[in-house]
C-alpha positions as CSV (number, residue, x, y, z in Angstrom):
1,X,-17.2,15.4,-27.5
2,X,-19.7,12.9,-27.0
3,X,-19.6,8.9,-26.8
4,X,-22.6,6.7,-28.4
5,X,-23.4,4.4,-24.8
6,X,-22.7,0.5,-24.8
7,X,-25.9,-1.5,-24.8
8,X,-26.2,-1.6,-21.0
9,X,-28.7,-2.1,-19.0
10,X,-28.6,-0.5,-15.4
11,X,-30.1,-2.2,-12.8
12,X,-29.1,-3.3,-8.8
13,X,-27.6,-7.2,-10.7
14,X,-25.3,-5.3,-13.0
15,X,-24.2,-3.1,-10.6
16,X,-22.4,-6.0,-8.5
17,X,-20.6,-6.6,-11.6
18,X,-18.9,-3.2,-11.9
19,X,-18.1,-3.5,-8.5
20,X,-16.2,-6.7,-9.1
21,X,-14.6,-5.3,-11.8
22,X,-13.3,-2.6,-10.0
23,X,-12.1,-4.9,-7.4
24,X,-10.5,-6.7,-9.5
25,X,-8.4,-3.6,-11.2
26,X,-7.3,-2.9,-7.9
27,X,-7.1,-6.4,-6.2
28,X,-2.8,-6.2,-7.5
29,X,-2.5,-3.1,-4.9
30,X,-4.3,-4.3,-2.8
31,X,-2.1,-8.1,-2.6
32,X,0.1,-5.7,-2.5
33,X,0.1,-4.3,1.4
34,X,-0.8,-8.1,2.0
35,X,2.1,-9.4,0.5
36,X,4.2,-6.0,1.9
37,X,2.8,-7.0,5.7
38,X,3.6,-10.2,5.7
39,X,7.3,-9.1,4.8
40,X,6.9,-6.9,7.6
41,X,5.7,-9.6,9.9
42,X,8.6,-11.9,8.7
43,X,11.3,-9.6,9.9
44,X,9.8,-10.6,13.4
45,X,10.0,-13.5,13.8
46,X,13.3,-14.7,11.3
47,X,16.2,-13.3,13.6
48,X,15.2,-15.8,16.8
49,X,14.7,-19.2,14.0
50,X,18.6,-17.9,12.6
51,X,19.3,-17.3,16.1
52,X,18.1,-20.7,17.8
53,X,19.6,-22.8,14.4
54,X,23.1,-21.0,15.1
55,X,22.2,-21.5,18.9
56,X,24.4,-18.3,19.6
57,X,22.5,-15.0,19.9
58,X,26.0,-13.5,17.6
59,X,24.8,-15.1,14.5
60,X,22.0,-11.9,14.3
61,X,23.7,-8.7,16.0
62,X,21.2,-6.0,17.1
63,X,22.5,-3.9,14.5
64,X,22.1,-6.3,11.6
65,X,18.4,-7.5,12.6
66,X,17.8,-3.4,12.7
67,X,18.8,-3.3,9.2
68,X,16.2,-6.3,8.2
69,X,13.5,-5.0,9.1
70,X,14.6,-0.8,7.4
71,X,16.8,-1.6,4.1
72,X,13.3,-1.9,2.3
73,X,12.0,1.5,3.3
74,X,15.5,2.9,2.5
75,X,15.6,1.6,-1.0
76,X,11.9,2.5,-1.8
77,X,13.6,6.0,-1.6
78,X,14.6,6.5,-5.7
79,X,11.9,4.3,-6.5
80,X,9.2,6.9,-4.7
81,X,10.6,9.2,-7.4
82,X,10.9,6.8,-10.6
83,X,7.2,5.2,-10.4
84,X,5.5,7.8,-10.2
85,X,7.3,8.9,-13.9
86,X,7.0,5.8,-14.8
87,X,3.7,5.7,-14.0
88,X,3.4,8.9,-16.6
89,X,5.1,7.1,-19.1
90,X,3.8,3.9,-19.5
91,X,0.7,3.9,-17.6
92,X,-0.5,2.1,-14.1
93,X,-1.0,-1.2,-15.8
94,X,2.9,-2.2,-17.2
95,X,3.8,-1.0,-13.8
96,X,1.6,-3.4,-12.3
97,X,3.1,-6.2,-13.9
98,X,6.8,-4.7,-13.2
99,X,5.8,-4.5,-9.7
100,X,4.8,-8.5,-9.8
101,X,7.7,-9.0,-11.5
102,X,10.3,-7.6,-8.8
103,X,8.4,-9.3,-5.8
104,X,8.6,-13.3,-7.6
105,X,12.6,-12.5,-8.6
106,X,12.7,-10.8,-4.5
107,X,10.8,-13.4,-3.4
108,X,12.9,-16.1,-5.3
109,X,16.1,-14.5,-3.2
110,X,14.5,-14.6,0.0
111,X,13.2,-18.2,-0.1
112,X,17.0,-19.5,-1.2
113,X,18.7,-16.8,1.7
114,X,21.2,-18.9,4.0
115,X,22.1,-15.9,6.5
116,X,21.0,-12.3,7.6
117,X,23.6,-10.4,4.8
118,X,21.2,-12.4,2.1
119,X,18.0,-11.9,3.9
120,X,18.8,-8.4,3.7
121,X,19.6,-8.6,0.0
122,X,16.4,-9.9,-0.7
123,X,14.4,-7.6,1.5
124,X,16.7,-4.5,-0.5
125,X,15.5,-5.9,-3.7
126,X,11.9,-5.2,-2.8
127,X,12.3,-1.1,-2.4
128,X,9.6,-1.0,-6.2
129,X,7.2,-2.9,-3.8
130,X,7.4,-0.6,-0.8
131,X,7.9,2.4,-3.1
132,X,4.7,1.4,-5.3
133,X,2.2,1.1,-1.8
134,X,3.0,4.4,-1.7
135,X,2.1,6.0,-5.3
136,X,0.7,3.4,-7.4
137,X,-1.7,2.4,-5.1
138,X,-2.6,5.8,-5.0
139,X,-3.1,6.3,-8.6
140,X,-4.9,2.4,-9.4
141,X,-7.4,3.2,-6.7
142,X,-8.6,7.0,-7.6
143,X,-8.5,6.3,-11.1
144,X,-9.8,3.0,-11.6
145,X,-12.9,3.4,-8.4
146,X,-16.3,4.9,-8.2
147,X,-16.4,7.1,-5.4
148,X,-19.0,4.8,-3.7
149,X,-17.5,1.9,-3.7
150,X,-13.9,3.3,-3.2
151,X,-14.2,3.7,0.7
152,X,-15.3,-0.4,0.4
153,X,-11.6,-1.0,-0.9
154,X,-9.7,1.6,0.7
155,X,-11.1,-0.1,3.8
156,X,-9.9,-4.1,2.4
157,X,-6.7,-2.4,1.6
158,X,-6.3,-1.3,5.0
159,X,-7.1,-4.2,6.5
160,X,-4.7,-6.6,4.7
161,X,-1.5,-5.0,5.6
162,X,-2.1,-6.0,9.1
163,X,-3.9,-9.4,7.9
164,X,-0.3,-9.6,6.7
165,X,1.8,-8.7,9.7
166,X,-0.3,-11.5,11.4
167,X,-0.3,-14.6,9.3
168,X,3.3,-14.5,8.4
169,X,3.7,-14.0,12.3
170,X,1.5,-17.6,12.7
171,X,3.7,-18.7,10.2
172,X,6.6,-17.1,11.8
173,X,5.3,-18.7,15.2
174,X,4.6,-22.3,14.2
175,X,6.6,-23.2,11.6
176,X,9.7,-22.7,9.7
177,X,10.0,-18.7,7.8
178,X,10.3,-19.7,4.5
179,X,6.8,-21.2,4.8
180,X,6.0,-17.2,4.7
181,X,7.9,-17.2,1.1
182,X,6.0,-19.8,-0.5
183,X,2.8,-18.0,0.8
184,X,3.7,-14.9,-1.5
185,X,4.9,-16.3,-4.8
186,X,1.6,-17.7,-4.8
187,X,-0.1,-13.8,-4.4
188,X,3.0,-13.0,-6.5
189,X,1.3,-15.7,-9.2
190,X,-1.5,-14.2,-8.5
191,X,-0.6,-10.3,-9.6
192,X,0.5,-11.4,-12.4
193,X,-2.9,-11.5,-13.1
194,X,-2.9,-7.9,-14.2
195,X,-1.5,-7.7,-17.2
196,X,-5.3,-8.9,-17.8
197,X,-6.5,-5.4,-16.7
198,X,-7.5,-2.4,-18.6
199,X,-5.2,0.8,-18.7
200,X,-6.0,3.4,-16.5
201,X,-9.4,5.6,-17.8
202,X,-7.4,9.0,-16.9
203,X,-3.9,8.0,-18.3
204,X,-5.6,6.8,-21.9
205,X,-7.6,10.4,-21.7
206,X,-4.5,12.6,-20.9
207,X,-2.8,10.6,-24.0
208,X,-5.8,11.8,-25.9
209,X,-6.9,8.1,-26.8
210,X,-10.5,9.0,-25.5
211,X,-12.4,6.4,-27.2
212,X,-10.1,3.9,-25.6
213,X,-10.8,6.0,-22.4
214,X,-14.4,6.5,-23.0
215,X,-15.1,2.1,-23.3
216,X,-12.6,1.6,-20.2
217,X,-14.7,3.6,-18.4
218,X,-18.1,2.4,-19.1
219,X,-16.5,-1.3,-19.0
220,X,-15.8,-0.5,-14.7
221,X,-18.2,1.5,-13.8
222,X,-21.2,1.2,-15.8
223,X,-23.1,4.2,-18.1
224,X,-24.9,5.9,-14.9
225,X,-25.4,9.0,-14.6
226,X,-22.8,9.8,-12.1
227,X,-20.7,7.6,-14.0
228,X,-21.4,9.6,-17.3
229,X,-20.9,13.2,-15.9
230,X,-17.3,11.8,-14.5
231,X,-16.2,10.5,-18.2
232,X,-17.9,13.6,-19.2
233,X,-15.8,16.2,-16.9
234,X,-12.1,13.4,-17.4
235,X,-12.1,14.0,-21.0
236,X,-13.5,17.6,-21.3
237,X,-10.4,18.4,-18.8
238,X,-7.8,16.3,-21.1
239,X,-9.1,18.2,-24.0
240,X,-8.7,21.8,-23.0
241,X,-5.1,20.6,-21.9
242,X,-4.1,19.1,-24.3
243,X,-5.4,21.7,-26.8
244,X,-4.2,24.8,-24.6
245,X,-0.4,22.6,-24.9
246,X,-0.6,22.4,-28.5
247,X,-1.2,25.8,-28.8
248,X,1.3,27.4,-26.6
249,X,3.7,24.7,-28.1
250,X,6.6,26.7,-26.0
251,X,9.7,23.9,-25.0
252,X,10.0,24.6,-21.0
253,X,13.1,22.2,-19.8
254,X,11.3,19.7,-17.5
255,X,12.8,20.5,-14.5
256,X,11.4,24.0,-14.6
257,X,8.1,22.7,-15.0
258,X,8.4,19.8,-12.2
259,X,8.9,22.9,-10.1
260,X,6.0,24.8,-11.6
261,X,3.9,22.1,-10.3
262,X,6.2,21.6,-6.9
263,X,5.1,25.4,-5.6
264,X,1.6,25.5,-6.5
265,X,-0.7,25.9,-4.4
266,X,-2.8,22.9,-5.6
267,X,0.2,20.5,-5.0
268,X,1.8,21.7,-1.6
269,X,-1.3,21.7,-0.3
270,X,-2.7,18.3,-0.5
271,X,0.5,17.0,-0.6
272,X,0.6,18.6,3.9
273,X,-2.5,17.1,4.3
274,X,-2.3,14.0,3.3
275,X,1.6,13.4,4.5
276,X,0.0,14.0,8.5
277,X,-1.8,10.5,8.7
278,X,1.5,8.7,7.5
279,X,3.5,10.9,9.6
280,X,1.1,10.3,12.6
281,X,1.1,6.9,11.2
282,X,5.3,6.2,11.5
283,X,5.8,8.9,14.6
284,X,3.4,6.3,16.6
285,X,5.9,4.1,17.1
286,X,3.3,1.4,15.6
287,X,5.5,0.3,13.1
288,X,8.2,-0.2,15.8
289,X,5.6,-2.5,18.0
290,X,5.3,-4.1,15.0
291,X,8.6,-5.1,14.0
292,X,9.7,-5.3,17.9
293,X,6.9,-6.9,19.3
294,X,8.9,-10.6,21.1
295,X,11.8,-8.7,21.8
296,X,9.4,-5.7,23.6
297,X,7.0,-8.3,25.7
298,X,9.9,-11.1,26.2
299,X,11.2,-7.8,28.5
300,X,8.2,-7.4,30.1
301,X,7.1,-11.2,30.8
302,X,10.9,-12.3,30.6
303,X,8.8,-15.2,29.0
304,X,9.6,-16.5,25.3
305,X,6.8,-18.7,25.1
306,X,4.4,-15.3,27.1
307,X,6.4,-13.6,23.8
308,X,4.9,-15.2,21.3
309,X,1.6,-15.6,22.2
310,X,1.8,-11.5,23.4
311,X,2.1,-11.1,19.5
312,X,0.3,-12.8,18.0
313,X,-2.9,-11.5,20.4
314,X,-1.9,-8.1,19.3
315,X,-1.9,-8.9,15.9
316,X,-5.0,-10.2,16.3
317,X,-6.8,-7.1,17.5
318,X,-4.9,-4.3,15.5
319,X,-6.4,-6.4,12.4
320,X,-10.2,-6.9,14.6
321,X,-9.8,-3.3,15.2
322,X,-8.6,-1.6,11.6
323,X,-11.2,-3.9,10.2
324,X,-13.7,-2.4,12.3
325,X,-13.0,1.1,12.9
326,X,-11.7,1.6,9.3
327,X,-15.5,1.4,7.6
328,X,-17.3,3.5,10.2
329,X,-14.6,6.3,9.5
330,X,-15.7,6.6,6.8
331,X,-19.1,7.3,7.1
332,X,-18.6,9.3,10.7
333,X,-16.1,11.8,8.8
334,X,-18.9,12.8,6.5
335,X,-20.4,14.1,9.1
336,X,-17.4,15.3,11.6
337,X,-14.7,17.5,10.9
338,X,-11.5,15.6,9.6
339,X,-9.6,17.3,12.1
340,X,-11.4,16.2,15.1
341,X,-10.9,12.2,14.1
342,X,-6.7,13.6,13.5
343,X,-6.5,15.3,17.3
344,X,-8.2,12.2,18.9
345,X,-5.8,9.8,17.2
346,X,-3.1,12.0,18.2
347,X,-3.5,12.0,21.9
348,X,-4.3,8.4,21.1
349,X,-1.5,7.7,20.3
350,X,0.9,9.8,22.7
351,X,0.0,8.8,25.6
352,X,-0.2,4.9,25.0
353,X,3.2,5.5,23.5
354,X,4.4,7.2,26.9
355,X,2.6,4.6,28.9
356,X,4.9,2.0,27.3
357,X,7.9,4.2,27.5
358,X,7.1,4.6,31.4
359,X,6.6,1.1,31.8
360,X,9.2,-0.2,29.8
361,X,12.1,2.2,31.9
362,X,10.0,0.9,35.5
363,X,10.7,-2.4,34.3
364,X,15.0,-2.1,34.5
């Protein structure tokens, strides 16, 4: 199926315009990582402030502090299954708006919380945000961006989470924790701009809306040869899929369709490969060290002032390392096997965690 090209003259000046269009379309999911980082960092500084205001450590028990930092992840589990289904049914744009509204509503509860129980409720309400970071982000990044810009935007996305943690800890160190909610509110207002974004070209093609798909695809990525080839493959594959689906016209129960997808090699192999770095990230202890940074450093130094200073220094180092390391990694992985990078990361994390564990054991 052929579509007339728009009269866009491809040159270096418009390449920047296409990058800005793609970045704007992805900016909501990038900013969601920043907001997620703000919330993760907030749990680190909120607990000491609540205890100091109540002049008692009993104001926040260790069990309640643990729930505060983890409840958003638990509440995200059901949404991890629901959001992909909603994205398939209603599209990516509507889902981004839903997440933005959820952030604003949850942040209002967060700002007006007066005790640890209300804070836990506000964090539980943000399960949609946490789930979207793991699900919707992948869809938007892969469908709205060109391969040549995808690495840059993914690098920015990777760094924004730790930027959020660092900014949150800076605010919580020098100001009241409710100022974190004000920053989140500003970000949430910007995320409502997702109503101005176009729908995903891929989703439009899956629904048979090929004219709209071609227009949006060319608006985002231009009409150069690579973009046109990508568009041609997208439309032809979806035309073939829809044609085959109509010819068979067999009503198969949805649970059978899902089971057939899950057992297919083209699904579970990429899923397992994609899960490995996530397991590495979570099991390495980085998140735990980030959330309990004050407690760990205070136990090592026996100084509250040193604990706050050490937390901010470690957060700043993390931001610099992630930002400096991620972009070269995109280039490096094109010359070296992925398993080499994975093995190096596993060994480094193992020895770092083992050293920290032994050091804390000897400090007792």
